N, C-alpha and C positions, 0 to 999 in steps of 0.2 A: 504494500500500500504506500503510495507516494503523495507528494503535493500536500493538499489540505489534510488528508488523512494522517500523514506523518506528523504534521504540526499538531493535530488533535491528540495523537498518542503522547507526544511530549507534554502537551497541556494536561492530559489526564494524570501522567506520572507526577507532574508538579503539584496538581491538586491533591493527590493522595499524600504527598510528602509535606504539604503545608500551605496550599494555595488558599485555604480558608482565611489566612491572615489578610488584613485589609489590602486592597489593591490600590488605594489612594494614599497620598501623603497626608500627614496630620496638618490641618490648616493652621496658619498663623492667626492667633486670636488677639484682638485689641486689648490694651491694658485695662480698660474699664469693664472687661467681660465678667460675667457672673450670672446669677439668677438661679431659679429653682426649677428643676425638672423632675417630674414624677413619671416613672415607667411602670406600667401595670402588665405583669406577666413575666415569669422567670424561666422561660424556655430558651431555645436557641436565638430567637430574635430579641426578646426583652433583655436578657442577661447580657448579651453582646452589646446592645445599645447602651445600657447603663454603664458598663465598664469603659466603653470607648469614649463616651461623653466625658467621663471623669479623666480619662487619659489625655484627651485633647485639651481640656482646660480644667485643672484641679480646683479652680475657684468656683466652679458650678456646683451647686448643692444638688446631688442626685439621690433620689430615693427609689428603690426597687420594691414594688408591692407584689407579693406572691403568696398564694393561699397555703402552700405546702412547703415544709422545710426540706423535702427531698424531691428532686426532679427525676422522673422516669422517662427516658428517651424512647421515642418510637422507632427511629432507625435501628436496625438489628434486632428489634423485638420479635420479628418473625422467626428468628432462630430460636428464641425462647419457646415459642409455640411448638416448634418441631423438636424440642428436647435437646437442642444442640448448644444451648447457652442458658445460664441462670439469670434470673431477673435482677439480682443485685449487681450484675455487670452493666446494667442499664441505668443505674441510679447514681445521682450526683447531688452533692450538697453545695452550700453557698458560703462556706467559710472564707474561701479565697476572694470571693466577691466583696465581702465585708472588709477584708484586709486591704482592698483597693480604695477604701474610704467611701464606698457606696453605702448609704444607709439602708438597712433591710427592714421591711415592715411585713411580717409574716401573718397576714390576715387577708381574707378576700375583699376585693373592692366591690362595693354594693351600689354606688351611685356616682355620677359625675355631674357637676354643675358647670356647664360649658361657659355660661355667662360670668359666673362668679369665680371661675377657674379654681375649682377645688374638687378633690376626690374624697368620698366618704367610704370608710372601711366598716367591716362587720362589727367591730368593737365600738363603733360610734365616733371614732376619731376622724378628723378631717385634715387633709393635706392640701395646702395651697400650692399652686404651680404657676410658672410663667409659660412653660411648654409641657404638654402631656404627651407621652408616647404610649400607645396601646398596642400590646402584643398578646392578645387573649387567645390566640389559636382558634380552634373550631369547637362548636357545639354540635351535637347530633340533633337532627330534626325529628323529634319523636312523633310529629304529625305528618311525616313525609312518606310513611309506608303503612297502610292500614294493617292493624294487628300487631305492629311492632312498637312496643312500649318499653319503658325502663324495666318493668317487671319481666317482660318477654326476654330482655337481654340476659336475664339470669339463666334462661334455658337455651337461648339462641344468641350466644355472645357476639358482640361486634368486635371487641378487642382492638378498636380503632383509637382508643386512648390507652396508652401502655400502663400496665399495673395489674390489678386484680383480674380484670377481664382477660388479659393475656394468659394468666395462669389458669383461669377457668377453661378457656378453649384448649389449652394444653392438657388439662386433666380429663376433659371429655374425650379427646383423641386417645389418650392412654387407656381410658376405661372401655372404649368401643371394642367390640369383638372383631376379630379378623373376618373379613367378608362384609363389613358394614359399608354404608354409603355416607360420604361427607358431601354436603351441598353448601356452596358459597354463593352469596348474592353480592354482586358488584354494582355500585350506583352509577348514575349518569354524571357527567361532568357539570360543574367543577367540584372537586373534593380534595382532601389532603392526600398528598403523595400519589400522583397518577399511576406509577407502576406498582404501588404497594400491594394491591390485591393479587397481582399476578406473581410477584415474588412470594407472597404468602402461599398461593396455590402451589407453586413449585416446591417450596420447602415442606408443605404438608404432603405433597405427592412423594417427596423423598422419604419422609417419615413412614408413609404407608408402604412404599416399596421395600424399605429395609426392615420394618417391624410388623407390618400387617399386609402382606402382598396380595391377599385375596380381596382387599377392599378397593373402592374406587372413589374418585373425586369428580364432582360436576360443578362447573362454574356457570351460574346464570347471570348474564351480563345485560345491563341496560344500555350498552353501546355496541356499535359494530366495529369500532377501532379503539386501540389503546396504546399507551406508551411502550415502545420497544417491542411491538407486537410480533414482527417477523422473527426477532431473536428468541423471544419466549416460545413461540409456537414451533420453531425449529428445534429448540431444546426439548420441548415436550414430546415431539414426535420421536426423538432419539431416545429419551430417557424414561418417559412416563406414559406408556400406552394406556394406562387406566385413568388418565385425566381427560375429561371432556369439557370443551368450552362451547357454550351455547350463546350465540350473539343475539343482539336485539332483533335483527331481521329474521332470525330463526326461532323467535319466541322466548328469548332469554330474559326479558324484563320481568322482574318479580312485581306483581301487582298487590299482593297481600301475603300475610303469613298466618298460619293456624298453629299457634304455639302448642296447644294441647295435643294436636295430631302430629306435631313436628313436621309440618308440611309447608312448602313454599308454592304459591299459586301464580302461574303465568297465563297468558292468553291461550297457550297451547296445551296446558295440562297442570297436573299437581305433582310435585316432587317430594317424596317422603325421604326424610333424612334421619340417620342415626346421630349425626352431629351436624348442626347447622351454624354456619358463620355468616351472619347478616350484617353487611356494611351499609348503613342507611344513608340517605341524603344528609348533607351537612350545611352549616352556615357559620358566620363569624361568632366568636364567643360572646356571651350575653352582655358583658360590660360594654362592648362596642355598640350594641343596640341601645343600652341605657344612656350612652353618651351622645346618641343622635348622629352617629357616623355611618350607619348602615343604610343602604338604599333598598329598593324593592327586590333586588336579587338575593338579599340576605348577606351580602358582602360589603366591603368598604371601599368606595372610590377614593383615589388619592392622586396627588400631584406627583408626577414621575421624577421630579428633581429632589423634592424634600420629603416625600411621603406624608405631607400634610393633607389632612382630610379635605375633600372638596365640599363637605357639608358643614364642618365646624372649624373655625379658625383656631390656631394654636394647639390643635390636637393632631398628632401624627399616628398613622396605623401601619404596622409592619408585620411581616410574616404571613401565616396562612389566612388571616382575616382580611387581608388587603386584596383589592383588585389590581394586580400588578402586570396586566397585559400578558405578554408571552412568557413571563417567568412562572414556572410551576410552583405549586404549594409544596415546598420541600425544605428540609433543614438547611441545606446549603444556600438556597434562595433567601431564607429567613436571616441567616447569618450575614449574607452580603447586603441585604436591604438594611439591616441594623447599622452597619458601618456607614452606609450612605446617609441614613437618617441622623446618626450621631454627628457626623460632620456638618450636616445642614443645620441641625439644632444649635450647635456651638456657634456657627457662623451667624445665624439669625439673632441669637442672644447678644452677640458682639456687634450687631448692626451691619453685618456684612451680607453679601449676596452669595448663596450656595452655588457651587460649581455643578455643571451638568454631569451626571455620573455615567460610567460604563460599568456593566455588571456581568457576572458569569454565574453559571450553575453547572454542577456535575452531580449526576445521580447514578449510584451503583445499585445493582440488584443481584442477589444470589439466586441462581437456579438450583444449585446444590452447594454443599460446603466448599467445594473446590472448583466451582463454575460460576464466574462472575461476568456480568454484562454491564454496559454503561451507556449513558447519553450525556452529552455536554452541549451547552448553549452559551452564546455571548449576546448581550442585549444593549441597546442604546435607545435614547429617546428620539422619536420621530412623530411629528404631527401631534405632539402632546401625549403619545402612547409609548409604553415600553414594548419595543419590538425586537425580533431576532435580527442579528446582523447577518445579512445574506452571505452564504458561503462559509460561515464559521460553524464551529461545533461539529455535531454528527453523532453517530452511534458506533458501537463496536462492530467490527467486520463480521458479516454473516458466515464467512467460511474460515474463521479463525481455528487454528489447531487447539488441542486441549491445553497445551502449555500457555497459550495466551489467555484462555478462560481461567486457568489457575492463577495466572499473574493478576488478572483483574479482581479475582477474589481476595488476593493479598492486598491489592490497592484499596479495596473497599474497607478492609480492616484498618489499614493505615489511615484512611480518611476519617473513619469514626474516632480513632484514637486522637488524631490531630485536632479535630473540631471540638471534641469534648474537653480536651486538655486546654484549648484556647478559651473556651467559653466558661468552664467551671474550675479549671486548674490554676 
């Protein structure tokens, strides 16, 4: 592979080794800079943003608001489901964040007064701000799929927020008898981590192949196309003959679920499951709605330079909750957006004009423990929208030998270690 593809390989290796570090220089801040910034949400986006604002200008008072003292990462959590990794390897604390002189407030944010510029927490305290950064991630739309409720998720886990649901799905797979049927439901776009359902399907199929070979897996999909589709399907054909993907046009869209009967209902029939993994439609986290930065799509429109809300001044939205054009809802995107936003917030507080950003994303998926695939993108602002840079990025080669797939699996591990060390270490 030559030309652009060769450049892309170099790019991916750099990303795995540490390209999640900021791609832009720290801006020069005016002597009179300062102010109060509140960041809500302690994931890849919010924690990165809080630390980078403080790094850019230590005089800015930065408070990170997060409901939990432990963050559980979604990337690599599919390995936990497949019994290939323990959940504690996904969990990170905030001690190093506090050591950077970011003030931690470990309580849920319950309200935002956009006019008065304050955030109310569950304990009744209020935090005033000059700039607010919201990084609330996603919430599940419990009204988005008839029959699928929070109670239903205890029998048909979504496992789309890493933690107890991850372990529940793992336990169900372990308890299922050999010869059982696992049914997954994948939602329509947009949702967190576009290739996530298909990586999960791959690793569940790996688990079944190695532990319960008489079993089968069916993916019911509300789409006809998905991220890295050719690479996934090529691998499935080679590795997992008991995996069946049913597209939208073939009747894959799940219209309702019958939890009592462990059945998923489509236009074309009813699918009885021994284990059901239902990934429902999603929307921006609740605090974004309370802040008035969510539009009718359920997501948050933003300015592509500053990530400032188009609906509320002085509030910025980053990560999965934002409508970020061509950038997918991924951990790498969230981390990149956070750095852009941090630089913009610091410049705005100093009375300056933020620079127009360039952004990247790399997303790795594991088809098996030693079989990785990836997609990379480069983005710029055009006509007010974040768009792909034509001719940049790309996906793993379709005809790669096993050594390349194994190398990409190693790169994936390196990427996860790098980004979590940067954000939480």
